[in-house]
N, C-alpha and C positions, 0 to 999 in steps of 0.2 A: 504494499500499499504506500503510494507516494504522496506528495503534497497535493492537496485538493485545489484545483484551479477553476472549478465551476463557479458561476455567478449566483445562481439561485435554484431553489426547488420550485417546480411548477406542479400545482395540485389542482385537479378537477374534483371538487368535493361532492358530497351527497351520496357516497357509496358506502353501504353497510359492510364493515370488515367481517371476514369469516375465515376460519381455519386455525392452523396451529403454527407456532413460531418458536424456534430454539433460542435460548438466551445465552449471550456471550458471557465470558468471565468478567468479573467486576473491575472496572477501571480503578476505583478507589481502593481496591485490595491489591491490584496488580502493581501499581506505582510503588508503594512502600515495599512490596515483596521483591521487586526487581532490585531495588537499592539494597535491601537486606541481604540478598544473595551475594552482593559484592563485598559483604563483610568477611566472606570465607577466604582465608589465605591458602587453603589447601583444597584441592578437588574441584569438581564441576557440579554446578546445580542445574537441574532440569525443572523448569517451571512450566506447567501445563495449563491449558485453558486461558492463555494470555490473549486479550483482545488487541488487535492492531489499530488502536486509535492513534491520532496524531500526538497526543500527550505521551503515550508509551514510546512512540518512535523518537520523539524529542529526548526523552529520558535516556534511551539507548544511545543516542548520539553523544550525549554528555558523558556517559560511562565509557564509551569507546575512546573518547579523547583523553580520559584519565588513565587509560591502559587496560581497561576491562575488555575481555573478549566476549562478545554477545552476538548471538545469531539465532534466527528462527530456523529450526531444523524441520519444521512442519508448519501448517497453517496456524496452529495455536500453541506450539511447543517451542520454548525459548531455552537455549543453552547459555549458561553464564559461567565464565572462569575468571577469577579476579586475582590470581597470584601475582600478576604483573602490575597491579595498581601502584602507580608511582607518582602521578601528577596531582598536586593539591589545588590546582587552578581549573575550575570548570569553565568551559567555553561560554562566552557571553551570550551569543544569540539564542541557542536553545534554552539556556538557563533562565534568561529574562522572559521567555514566553510561558514558562511552566511554573505553576504554583508548587508542584511537588519538588522543585529544585531545592527547597529547604531541607529535604531529606539528605541531599548530597552533603550538606554541611555536617550533619550528624555522622554520616558515613566516614568522611575524610578526617574529622577530628578523632574518631574512634580508631581508624586504621593507621593514619599517618601522623596524627597530632597537629595537623595544620589544615586550614581550609580557606578557600577564596571562591565565593559563589555569588554571582549577580543576584540582586534582589529579585524575587519571583514575580511572574506575571499571573495569568489566570483570569477568571471571570471577575468583572467589576460588579460585585453584588453586595458590597459592604465591607466593613472592617474585618480583616482576618490578620490581626497584627503579627508581624514577624517578631515583635517583642516577646510573645509567648515562647517562641522557640529559643530566642536569645537568653531569656531568663532561665529556661530549663537547662540549656547547655552551660551557662555560667554556674548553675547549681552543681553541675557535674565537674566543675573545676576548670572549664575552658575560659580563656581570656578572649572574649568574642564581642564584636560590635559591627556597626555599619560604617564603612569607609568608602567614599566616592561611589555610592550606589551598589556596593557589594557587601555581603556578609564575609568578614575576615576574622579569623580566630586561630589561636594556638592552644594546645594542651601539652606543654613541654614535659610534664611529669605523668602524662596519661590522664585519662578521665577517671574520676573517683565517684563511687556510689554516693547517693544522697537521697534525702526526702524532698519531694517536690509536689506542690499543689497545682494541678492543671486548670488554668483559667477557662471558664465557660465549657468545660468538658470537651476541649478542642481535640478533634480526631487527629489533625495533622501534628499537633504538639505531642499527643500521646504516642503516635507511631514514631515520630522522630526520636523521642527520648528512649523508647524501647530499643530502637536500632543502636543509638549511641551507647546506652547503658549496658548492652549485651557484652561489650568488650571493656567496660569500666572495671576498675579494681573495687571490689566490695559489692554491697547490695544497694540497689535503688528501689525506692517505693514511690509510686505515683498515686497520689490521692486525688479524688474527683476525676479519675481517668474516664475517657470516653468508653462507652460500652458497645459500640457498633460492631456488627459481625466482621467488618473489615479489620478491626483491631484484633479480634480473636484469630482471624486467618493469619495475620502477621505473626502472632505468638506461636501458632502451630508450625509455621515455617522456621522461625528462630529455634524452637525446641528440636525440630528435626535436624537442624544444623549443629546441634550440640549445645544450644543455649539453655538457660534456665529461667523461664518466664512463668510465673504463677498468677492466677487471678484475672486473666484477660476475660472480658465480658462482665466484670464487676467494676465498682468504683475505686478499687484499690488493686493495683498491679505491682507485683514484686519481681524485680529482675536481679538475679545473682550473676554478676559479671564473670566471664570465663576468659582464659588467656587467649584462646583462638577458637574459631568456628570452621567447620568443614562444609563441603558441598552436600546437597540433599535433593531429593525429588519432592515436588509439591504441586498440588493442583489448586488453582485459584477458584474461590467460590463464585457462584453465579451472580450476575449483576442485578440486584434487587431494584435498582432505579430504572434500568432498562426494562425489566419485567413489568414494573409499575406503569411505565410509559405506554407499553403496548396494551395493558389492561385498560388504561384510561382512554386510549384511542378507540378501543372497542366500545367503551361506555359512551363516548361522544357520538359515535355513529350508529348506535343501536345495534351493535354487532354481537357476534358470538365467537370468542377467540380463546384458544388454549395456549398458555405459555408453558413450555416444558424445559427440563434441565434447570429447575429452580429449587429453592428451599422455601416452601410456603411459610414457615414460621417467620422468616425475615420480612414477609409482606403483611403481617397480621394487622398492623394499624391501617394500612390502605384497604384491606379486604373488609374491615368493619365499616369503613366509610362507604365503600361500594354497596354493601348490603343496605345501609341506611338510605342510599339513593334509590333503592328499589331494584337493584341488580341481583340476579341469581348467581351465586358463587359456589363452585364445587372444587374441593381440594383432593389431591391424591398425594402419595409420598413425595413426588418430584414434579408436580404439575398443578396449575390452577386454571380453571375454566370460568369465564364470565359470560353471561347471557343477558344483554341489556335491552330494556324496553325502548320504544321510540323516543320517549321523553322521561327524564329522571326527576326525582324530587330534590329540592334544595336541601342544603345542610350547612352546618357550621364546622370549622376545623381550625386547629391551632398547631403550628409546627413546634416540635420539641426534639431534643436529642433522642436517639434510640433508647427504648423501644417505642417512643412516641411517633407522631406523624412526621415523615421526613421533609425537611425544607427543600430537598432536591426533587420532590414531587408537588410542591406547592403551585408553581406556575401551570403544570399540566392539569391539576384538578380545577384550578380557576377556569381554564379553557373549557373544561367539560361543563362546569356549572353555569357558564355563560348561556347555555340553552336549557337549563333546568327549570322546573316549574316552581317559582317562588323566589325568595330572597335568601342568599347565602352570605355568611360572614366568615371571612378567612383572615386569620391573624398570623403574621409572620414574626416569630420571636427569636430566630437564630441570627438572621442578617437584617440590617436596617435599610438596605438599599435593593430589595429584591422585588419590588412591585413596578418598576419602570416599564417593563414589558407590557403592562396593561394598556398603555396608550395605543399599542398596535392591535390589541384585541378590540379596543373601541373602534378602530378603523374598520374592523370586520363586522361591526354592528353590535358589539357587546355593550351592555349598560353596566359600567363599573365606576364606583365612586371610592376614592382613597381617603381614608380618615387618618390624619397624622402621617407618619411614614410607614406604618406597618400593618394597617388593616384595610382590607378590600371588601366593600359591600357590592355584591354581585346580584343584580336583578335579572333573572333569566328572561331571555327573549325566545320567540318561536323559531326564528331563523337568523343565521349569520350570512353575510354576503362576501364573496371573494374580493380581495384587494391586494395590492403590493404592500408587504411588511418586511421588517428586518430584525433578525435575531441579534441580540446584544450579548448573550451568553448561552451556554449549552442548554440549560433547562428552559430558558425563555424560548429558544429556538424550537425545542420539542413542543412547547405549548402552542406556538403559532402553527406548527404543522398539524397538531391535533385539531385546532380550530379550523384550519383550512380543509381538513378531511370532512368536517361536519358542515362546512359552509356551502351555500349554493354558488355555483360559478367557479371561476378560477382564482386561486390564490398563488402569489409568488412570494416565496420566503427567501430573502437575501441573508447574507451572513453565514453561509454554509460552513466556513472554516471554524466557527464557534461550535456548531453542532457536531462536526467531525471529531472534535476533541473528546466527545463522550459517548458516541454511538458508532457501532461497527455495522456498515452496510444497512443503514436505517431504511433507505429507499427501497433496497432490494427485498428486505423483510416485509415492508408494508405492501409492496406490489404482490408478494406471495399471498397476502391476506385480501387481495382484490383492490387495493387502493390504486387510484390513477395519479401516480406521482413520478416525476422524472427529474433528473439533474440537467440543467441547461447550461451549456458552455458559455464562458465569458466572451 
């Protein structure tokens, strides 16, 4: 998968989605896992079910510049050997595009005792302060700060175990400190740690590599540092956000869709909301089927850290509720700048009023109408595609590069479900 050069998605809406779709590996699990694999000074790691998003490819470009050997040996199988990791300066261009580049700082401080990494990019959805990461790395004994737009740091005596309180249950900070602390001297305890499935997945990989991580999935994670880690084989968990996006696309179009190769427990908060909307939901061990009526009931939702309703599905559910019967109230509590995309939903005919910075009042309308819109981040782009699938007429969604950061072959999978969607060249 190369650089995306298309200008926009063209969608002819009004088609009821129907069928089944396989779910890719979780982007938010793959990114820290790939970095964690580079902690191993001995042996090769084989990471399976790795999605080939642009974020993953950017991360691999960074690691290769640092001396890591990384290559896809199959469509979803990634081989990583990091015994030649030598360079402590991450290349600027891919690091500056990628939020997960903060993980590189933790890796380099743990392996080499030095790090220089450009400040991260990613979606502009509100404050995700790099200060959380810096404070955590300082707690582990690193002398680290921001110099000329880059994270620079040293740990001349090696990292040291410590107690650290994770602000706002930050997933990124939790993962970064798990990576760094795995090679620290002594024991690290992360209090108020994120509980997301992606954190548990990272712990499973680190333990397979010879690490000692206890308590992942709870608010207190204990990491006993070891002298070295070795290669391991690991399979990335399914992407619960991708699965939720397809279920919500089915809901918006009155469709019947099965997502398979999933872990239904990871989707519990969403499935409860779908039932409240009047959708029939059926679960098996590794699949979820939804069967949606032509029009849904309105509902209220509030985003929260896992196991609450995920912020990464908030834009998509707002797009669905734009055509629901009644008034819905959606409160965003994780990020303070994640409702800007609603202006484009209004262009499609939605009736949405924003209260303050974080509450959307959605009055359902009977029909949406196609129009040109633009994605400003990954999940906003998914929301606009969902709205376009439900709208009458043609919708053109620009900003495809944002969407490609978080979804693998989105248009192909939607076409398999009957959607009339295509990529239009620039």
